[in-house]
C-alpha positions as CSV (number, residue, x, y, z in Angstrom):
1,M,186.8,111.7,234.2
2,T,186.7,111.7,238.0
3,V,183.6,110.4,239.9
4,L,182.7,114.0,240.9
5,A,183.1,115.3,237.3
6,H,181.0,112.4,236.0
7,R,178.3,113.2,238.5
8,A,178.4,116.9,237.6
9,D,178.0,116.0,233.9
10,T,175.1,113.7,234.6
11,L,173.3,116.3,236.7
12,T,173.8,118.9,234.0
13,R,172.5,116.6,231.3
14,D,169.5,115.6,233.4
15,A,168.7,119.2,234.2
16,L,168.8,120.0,230.4
17,A,166.7,116.9,229.6
18,V,163.7,118.1,231.7
19,L,163.4,121.5,229.9
20,Q,161.1,122.2,227.0
21,P,162.3,125.6,225.8
22,G,161.2,127.8,222.9
23,F,163.3,130.0,220.7
24,E,163.0,132.8,218.1
25,G,163.0,132.3,214.4
26,T,162.2,129.8,211.7
27,T,165.5,128.0,211.8
28,A,167.2,126.5,214.8
29,P,169.7,129.0,216.3
30,A,173.2,127.9,217.0
31,W,172.7,128.0,220.8
32,L,169.8,125.7,220.6
33,L,171.6,123.1,218.5
34,R,174.5,123.3,220.9
35,Q,172.2,122.7,223.9
36,V,170.5,119.7,222.1
37,G,174.0,118.3,221.6
38,E,174.8,118.7,225.3
39,G,171.6,117.0,226.6
40,L,168.5,119.1,225.8
41,T,166.0,116.5,224.8
42,A,162.9,118.6,224.0
43,V,162.1,121.8,222.2
44,G,158.8,123.7,222.1
45,L,157.5,125.3,218.9
46,F,155.2,128.4,218.7
47,G,153.6,130.3,215.9
48,R,156.7,132.5,215.5
49,N,158.7,129.4,214.4
50,I,156.4,128.3,211.6
51,A,156.1,129.7,208.1
52,S,155.1,126.6,206.1
53,P,155.0,122.8,206.4
54,E,158.1,122.6,204.3
55,Q,160.0,125.0,206.4
56,L,158.8,123.3,209.6
57,A,160.0,119.9,208.3
58,S,163.5,121.5,207.6
59,L,163.6,122.9,211.1
60,T,162.8,119.6,212.8
61,A,165.4,117.9,210.5
62,Q,167.9,120.4,211.8
63,L,167.2,119.4,215.4
64,R,167.3,115.7,214.7
65,A,170.6,116.0,213.0
66,E,171.9,116.9,216.5
67,R,169.8,114.3,218.4
68,E,167.7,111.8,216.6
69,E,165.3,111.2,219.4
70,V,164.6,114.8,220.3
71,L,161.0,115.7,221.3
72,V,159.6,118.5,219.2
73,A,156.5,119.8,221.0
74,I,153.8,122.1,219.8
75,D,150.5,123.7,221.1
76,E,148.3,122.6,218.2
77,E,144.8,122.1,219.5
78,G,143.2,122.9,216.2
79,G,140.2,125.3,216.3
80,D,141.0,128.6,217.9
81,V,144.5,127.5,219.1
82,T,146.7,126.8,216.1
83,R,150.4,127.1,215.5
84,L,150.6,125.2,212.2
85,E,148.2,127.6,210.6
86,V,148.7,130.6,212.8
87,R,148.5,133.2,210.0
88,G,145.5,131.8,208.1
89,G,143.4,129.9,210.7
90,S,143.0,126.2,211.3
91,S,141.7,123.6,208.9
92,F,140.1,121.9,211.9
93,P,137.4,122.9,214.3
94,G,138.2,122.9,217.9
95,N,137.0,120.8,220.8
96,L,133.7,122.5,221.4
97,A,132.6,121.9,217.8
98,L,133.6,118.2,218.1
99,G,131.6,118.0,221.3
100,A,128.6,119.6,219.7
101,V,128.6,116.9,217.0
102,D,129.2,114.2,219.7
103,D,130.5,111.6,217.3
104,T,133.6,110.1,218.9
105,G,134.5,108.4,215.6
106,L,134.7,111.9,214.0
107,T,136.8,113.2,216.9
108,R,139.2,110.3,216.5
109,E,139.5,110.9,212.8
110,V,140.0,114.6,213.2
111,A,142.8,114.0,215.7
112,R,144.4,111.3,213.6
113,E,144.5,113.7,210.6
114,L,145.9,116.5,212.7
115,G,148.5,114.2,214.0
116,R,149.4,113.0,210.5
117,R,150.1,116.6,209.5
118,L,152.2,117.2,212.6
119,A,154.1,114.0,212.1
120,A,154.8,114.8,208.4
121,C,156.5,118.0,209.6
122,G,158.6,116.1,212.2
123,V,156.5,117.2,215.3
124,N,156.1,114.3,217.8
125,L,154.5,115.8,220.9
126,N,151.3,117.8,220.9
127,W,150.3,119.8,224.0
128,A,146.6,118.7,223.4
129,P,143.8,117.9,224.0
130,S,142.2,120.1,226.6
131,A,140.3,117.7,228.9
132,D,138.8,120.5,231.0
133,V,135.1,120.4,231.7
134,N,134.0,124.0,230.9
135,S,131.5,124.2,233.9
136,N,132.0,127.9,234.2
137,P,130.6,129.7,231.2
138,D,132.5,132.8,232.1
139,N,135.8,131.0,231.9
140,P,138.1,133.5,230.0
141,V,140.7,131.0,228.9
142,I,139.1,127.6,228.2
143,G,135.7,128.1,226.6
144,V,135.6,126.6,223.1
145,R,138.9,124.7,223.9
146,S,136.8,122.3,226.0
147,F,134.6,119.6,224.5
148,G,131.8,121.0,226.7
149,A,130.2,121.4,230.1
150,D,129.1,117.7,230.3
151,T,131.6,115.6,232.1
152,R,130.8,112.3,230.3
153,L,130.9,113.9,226.9
154,A,134.2,115.6,227.7
155,A,135.6,112.2,228.9
156,R,134.6,110.2,225.8
157,H,135.9,112.8,223.4
158,T,139.2,113.3,225.3
159,A,139.8,109.5,225.0
160,A,138.9,109.5,221.3
161,Y,141.2,112.5,220.7
162,V,144.1,110.8,222.5
163,E,143.6,107.6,220.5
164,G,143.4,109.4,217.2
165,L,146.4,111.6,217.8
166,Q,148.6,108.8,219.0
167,A,147.6,106.5,216.2
168,S,149.6,108.9,214.0
169,G,152.7,108.4,216.1
170,V,152.4,111.8,217.9
171,A,152.2,111.8,221.7
172,A,149.2,113.4,223.3
173,C,149.6,115.7,226.3
174,T,146.2,115.9,228.0
175,K,145.7,119.2,229.9
176,H,145.2,121.0,232.3
177,F,145.3,118.7,235.3
178,P,143.4,118.6,237.6
179,G,141.0,120.7,235.5
180,H,140.9,124.3,234.5
181,G,137.2,124.5,233.5
182,D,135.7,126.0,236.7
183,T,137.7,129.2,236.7
184,S,137.0,132.9,236.0
185,V,140.6,133.9,236.0
186,D,143.2,133.3,233.2
187,S,146.3,131.7,234.6
188,H,148.4,133.6,232.1
189,H,147.6,136.7,234.2
190,A,147.0,135.5,237.8
191,L,146.5,132.4,239.9
192,P,143.0,131.0,239.5
193,R,141.3,129.3,242.5
194,I,138.8,126.5,242.3
195,D,136.7,126.2,245.5
196,V,134.9,122.9,245.1
197,D,134.9,119.8,247.4
198,L,136.7,116.5,246.7
199,D,133.5,114.8,245.6
200,T,132.8,117.4,243.0
201,L,136.4,117.1,241.7
202,A,136.2,113.4,241.5
203,A,132.8,113.4,239.8
204,R,133.5,116.2,237.4
205,E,137.1,117.5,236.8
206,L,138.9,114.2,237.1
207,V,136.7,112.0,234.9
208,P,138.1,113.1,231.6
209,F,141.7,112.6,232.9
210,R,140.8,109.1,234.0
211,A,139.5,108.5,230.5
212,A,142.7,109.9,229.0
213,I,144.9,107.7,231.2
214,E,142.9,104.6,230.2
215,A,143.3,105.6,226.6
216,G,147.1,105.6,227.1
217,T,147.9,109.3,226.9
218,K,151.7,109.6,226.8
219,A,151.8,113.0,228.7
220,V,149.6,115.1,231.0
221,M,150.0,118.8,231.5
222,S,149.5,120.4,234.9
223,A,147.5,123.5,235.5
224,H,148.6,126.6,237.4
225,I,145.5,126.6,239.6
226,L,145.0,126.5,243.3
227,V,142.6,123.8,244.5
228,P,142.3,124.2,248.3
229,A,140.4,120.9,248.6
230,L,143.6,119.2,247.4
231,D,146.3,121.6,248.5
232,P,145.5,124.9,250.2
233,T,148.9,126.5,249.6
234,R,150.5,125.4,246.3
235,P,149.1,125.5,242.8
236,A,148.8,122.1,241.1
237,T,152.0,122.5,239.1
238,L,154.0,122.8,242.3
239,S,152.0,120.4,244.5
240,P,153.3,117.0,245.5
241,R,149.8,116.2,246.8
242,I,148.3,116.8,243.3
243,L,151.0,115.6,241.0
244,T,152.4,112.7,243.0
245,G,149.6,111.9,245.4
246,L,146.7,112.3,243.1
247,L,147.9,111.8,239.6
248,R,150.6,109.2,240.1
249,E,149.4,107.2,243.2
250,E,145.6,107.6,243.1
251,L,145.0,107.7,239.4
252,G,147.9,105.3,238.6
253,Y,149.4,107.5,235.8
254,E,152.9,106.4,234.8
255,G,153.6,108.7,231.8
256,L,155.3,112.1,231.4
257,I,154.0,115.1,233.5
258,V,154.6,118.4,231.7
259,T,154.1,121.8,233.3
260,D,152.1,124.5,231.6
261,G,154.2,127.5,230.6
262,M,156.3,128.6,233.6
263,E,156.5,132.2,232.5
264,M,152.7,132.5,233.0
265,N,152.0,135.0,235.7
266,A,150.4,132.4,238.0
267,I,153.9,131.0,238.6
268,A,156.3,133.7,237.4
269,G,154.5,136.4,239.3
270,T,154.3,134.4,242.6
271,Y,157.3,132.0,242.8
272,G,159.5,133.0,239.9
273,I,160.4,130.6,237.1
274,E,163.6,129.3,238.7
275,R,162.1,128.5,242.0
276,G,158.9,127.4,240.4
277,S,160.8,125.0,238.1
278,V,162.6,123.4,241.1
279,L,159.4,123.1,243.1
280,A,157.6,121.6,240.0
281,I,160.2,118.8,239.5
282,A,160.3,118.2,243.3
283,A,156.5,117.9,243.3
284,G,156.5,115.2,240.6
285,A,156.6,117.0,237.2
286,D,159.0,115.6,234.7
287,A,159.3,118.4,232.1
288,I,159.3,122.2,232.3
289,C,157.5,124.0,229.6
290,V,159.0,127.5,229.0
291,G,159.5,129.6,225.9
292,G,156.2,131.2,225.1
293,G,157.6,134.5,226.3
294,L,161.2,133.7,227.4
295,A,162.9,132.2,224.4
296,D,166.7,132.5,224.7
297,E,169.7,130.6,225.8
298,A,170.0,132.7,229.0
299,T,166.6,131.3,230.2
300,V,167.7,127.7,229.5
301,M,171.0,128.3,231.4
302,R,169.2,129.9,234.4
303,L,166.8,127.0,234.7
304,R,169.4,124.3,234.2
305,D,171.6,126.0,236.8
306,A,168.7,126.4,239.3
307,L,167.9,122.6,239.1
308,V,171.6,121.6,239.5
309,A,172.0,124.0,242.5
310,A,168.8,122.6,244.1
311,V,170.2,119.1,243.9
312,R,173.5,120.2,245.4
313,E,171.8,122.1,248.2
314,G,169.5,119.2,249.0
315,S,166.2,120.9,248.2
316,L,165.7,118.6,245.1
317,P,166.5,114.9,245.5
318,E,169.0,113.8,242.8
319,E,167.0,110.7,242.2
320,R,163.8,112.8,241.5
321,L,165.6,114.8,238.8
322,A,167.1,111.6,237.3
323,E,163.6,110.0,237.3
324,A,162.1,113.0,235.5
325,A,164.9,113.0,232.9
326,A,164.4,109.3,232.4
327,R,160.7,109.7,231.6
328,V,161.5,112.4,229.1
329,R,164.0,110.1,227.4
330,V,161.5,107.2,227.4
331,L,158.9,109.3,225.6
332,A,161.5,110.5,223.1
333,E,162.5,107.0,222.4
334,W,158.8,106.0,221.9
335,T,158.4,108.7,219.3
336,R,161.6,107.7,217.6
337,R,160.4,104.2,217.3
338,G,156.8,105.2,216.6
339,G,157.2,106.9,213.3
340,P,157.3,110.7,213.3
341,G,160.9,110.5,212.2
342,A,159.7,109.1,208.9
343,R,156.9,111.0,207.2
344,P,153.6,109.1,207.1
345,E,152.5,107.7,203.8
346,G,149.3,108.7,202.0
347,S,147.2,111.8,201.9
348,G,145.1,111.1,204.9
349,A,141.7,112.7,205.2
350,P,142.3,116.3,204.2
351,G,138.6,117.2,204.1
352,I,137.7,115.9,207.6
353,G,138.1,119.3,209.3
354,L,135.5,121.0,207.1
355,E,133.2,118.1,207.3
356,A,133.3,118.3,211.1
357,A,132.9,122.1,211.1
358,R,129.8,121.8,208.9
359,R,128.3,119.2,211.2
360,A,128.9,121.4,214.2
361,V,126.9,124.4,213.0
362,T,123.5,125.0,214.5
363,V,121.0,127.4,213.0
364,S,117.9,129.1,214.4
365,G,115.5,131.3,212.5
366,T,113.6,131.1,209.2
367,A,115.3,133.7,207.1
368,A,116.2,132.7,203.5
369,P,119.9,132.6,202.5
370,L,121.3,135.9,201.3
371,A,121.2,136.6,197.6
372,T,123.2,139.8,197.6
373,A,126.5,140.9,199.2
374,P,126.0,141.9,202.9
375,Y,128.1,143.9,205.3
376,V,130.0,141.8,207.9
377,A,130.6,143.5,211.2
378,T,133.0,141.5,213.4
379,L,132.6,142.6,217.0
380,A,136.1,141.6,218.3
381,P,137.0,141.1,222.0
382,V,140.6,141.0,223.1
383,A,142.0,137.5,222.5
384,N,143.3,135.5,225.4
385,I,147.0,134.7,225.2
386,A,146.5,131.0,224.5
387,V,144.6,131.8,221.3
388,G,146.7,134.9,220.4
389,D,145.7,137.8,218.3
390,E,147.7,137.0,215.2
391,T,145.3,134.3,213.9
392,P,142.4,135.7,211.8
393,W,138.9,134.6,212.6
394,G,135.4,135.4,211.5
395,V,133.3,134.9,208.3
396,A,134.1,138.0,206.2
397,A,136.7,136.5,204.0
398,E,134.9,133.2,203.5
399,L,131.6,135.0,202.8
400,A,133.3,137.4,200.3
401,A,134.5,134.3,198.4
402,L,130.9,133.1,198.0
403,L,129.2,136.5,197.7
404,P,131.6,138.9,195.9
405,G,131.3,142.5,197.0
406,T,130.8,141.7,200.6
407,G,131.9,144.5,202.8
408,S,133.4,144.2,206.3
409,G,134.7,146.0,209.3
410,V,136.2,145.0,212.6
411,Y,134.8,146.7,215.8
412,P,136.6,146.6,219.1
413,E,135.2,147.1,222.6
414,G,133.2,150.4,222.8
415,A,131.8,150.1,219.3
416,T,128.0,150.6,218.9
417,A,125.3,149.6,216.6
418,G,125.3,153.1,215.1
419,D,129.0,152.6,214.0
420,V,128.0,149.4,212.2
421,L,124.9,150.8,210.6
422,A,126.7,153.9,209.3
423,A,129.3,151.7,207.6
424,A,126.7,149.1,206.3
425,G,124.5,151.6,204.5
426,N,121.6,149.7,202.9
427,R,123.4,146.4,202.9
428,R,122.1,143.5,205.0
429,V,124.1,143.2,208.3
430,V,125.9,140.0,209.4
431,A,127.0,140.6,213.0
432,V,129.8,138.2,214.1
433,V,130.6,137.8,217.8
434,R,132.7,135.6,220.0
435,D,131.5,134.8,223.6
436,A,128.9,137.6,223.5
437,H,127.6,136.5,226.9
438,R,130.9,137.6,228.5
439,H,131.0,141.0,226.9
440,P,128.1,143.4,227.7
441,W,129.2,145.9,225.1
442,M,128.9,143.2,222.4
443,T,125.5,142.0,223.6
444,K,124.2,145.6,223.7
445,A,125.4,146.3,220.1
446,V,123.9,143.1,218.8
447,D,120.5,143.8,220.5
448,A,120.5,147.3,219.0
449,L,121.4,146.0,215.5
450,V,118.6,143.5,215.6
451,E,116.1,146.1,216.8
452,A,117.1,148.5,214.1
453,R,117.5,145.9,211.4
454,P,115.3,142.8,212.2
455,D,116.8,141.0,209.2
456,T,120.3,141.0,210.8
457,V,122.2,137.7,210.7
458,V,124.0,136.9,214.0
459,V,127.0,134.5,214.0
460,E,128.3,133.4,217.4
461,M,131.8,131.9,217.1
462,G,132.4,131.4,220.7
463,L,130.4,129.7,223.4
464,P,126.7,130.1,222.5
465,R,124.9,131.1,225.7
466,A,122.5,133.9,224.9
467,E,119.1,133.3,223.5
468,P,119.1,133.1,219.6
469,R,118.5,136.5,218.1
470,G,118.3,138.0,214.6
471,A,116.5,136.7,211.5
472,L,119.1,134.0,211.3
473,Y,121.3,132.9,214.3
474,I,124.2,130.6,213.6
475,A,126.4,129.0,216.2
476,T,129.7,127.6,215.0
477,H,131.1,126.5,218.3
478,G,134.5,127.8,217.4
479,A,136.3,130.5,215.4
480,S,138.7,128.5,213.2
481,R,138.8,129.2,209.5
482,V,136.7,126.1,208.6
483,C,134.1,127.2,211.2
484,G,133.9,130.5,209.3
485,R,133.6,128.6,206.0
486,A,130.8,126.5,207.4
487,A,128.9,129.6,208.6
488,A,129.4,131.4,205.3
489,E,127.9,128.4,203.4
490,V,124.8,128.6,205.5
491,I,124.5,132.4,205.0
492,A,124.9,132.1,201.3
493,G,122.9,128.9,201.0
494,V,125.5,127.0,199.1
495,A,125.7,123.3,198.7
496,G,127.8,121.5,201.4
497,A,126.4,123.5,204.3
């Protein structure tokens, strides 16, 4: 091989190494296996790729037959954002519930058990936890994915989560740097802007990331947000000032920097994914996450070729691409040595998720538990893209298991209390909401239900902001399956609540 051919081959392999693409299906397509063999070092999994733990283990084994040290990444936060249990709901509460309990030992054990289950399936990189301080209660994309609005609480639980997850041999990817909590725009749809000064950023947004770095997080994910106090022109994912100047040099972080999904409109709709990927690597990112929406070989080839062309044109230093690829390979080697290649022994702590969900529930009101089957009205907002609309949520199924004969209905935006009452008949109403404070139609419906039926039970499964209402008001601090179970136990008055 000539020197030029060797250099071209190295460039191509480095460009493939920094990509974390997705794909369609529950088995690895031929094109993906071919690319793994040619240098692709990471693959991203989504709900569409998972049918069961056994199937997932077979899928990851397929990938490792091509490359033993391949990184298999997933967005498994637990709580509202689950890929392992996308069709049934998570066995774990999310961050807000863990923050509400405020027991770092519990958070550590929940993360360890979640990591154990991921590792048993061959997954070794988790795009979690969210270290964002949810300082804006109207945030449409973070909310219950945050440990809370208190900076110190978010910091100590972020560190505990990182420690627990990585104790299982699964690398944590703390997100969304430098903090996505003070936004009112979802970066899946547009480019959010955070207009706070440097002192506020240092005292609020950056504190949990410092804690994660001290806890040894193996990866950090960038946010597609504009922070003018740091960089007035480029979002964090594309900003040398933020990724290299702040994260690397000021905070001293030496691990892998991963971008958030590049097909999100904050990047794709402003820079395009090819140019955005080149700018991200040049700014200091080491890995490009893509595949939530674009999941084919053509996308991988486009990004690979864009990176190689940028090196040849001089807009991306060759040593920067090589450095990024090297960091990906170092993490892949850490996971190979660390254990996810061999399934962990023992059964772990399978009940820890329900225990945590039960402890997170808060209850107001003096009404006695229900003795007869009620009617559950789920007032359902449109789910954000991170959560997805394919994962069931609520209390209807869990309550029906405890009180047979429970009726239920799902009510979208525009539904009224009259619609619910007509369906409920004489049965007691359980109104289930999610972030009611952000949805005026939902608040109006609940107020009318409580006025018409003072014995109405209200269950808030999002961020509890409004004053408690109803004969019984239950806040679960999340909408995962175990949160629904914990609420149903309170409503039915069963042991374990």
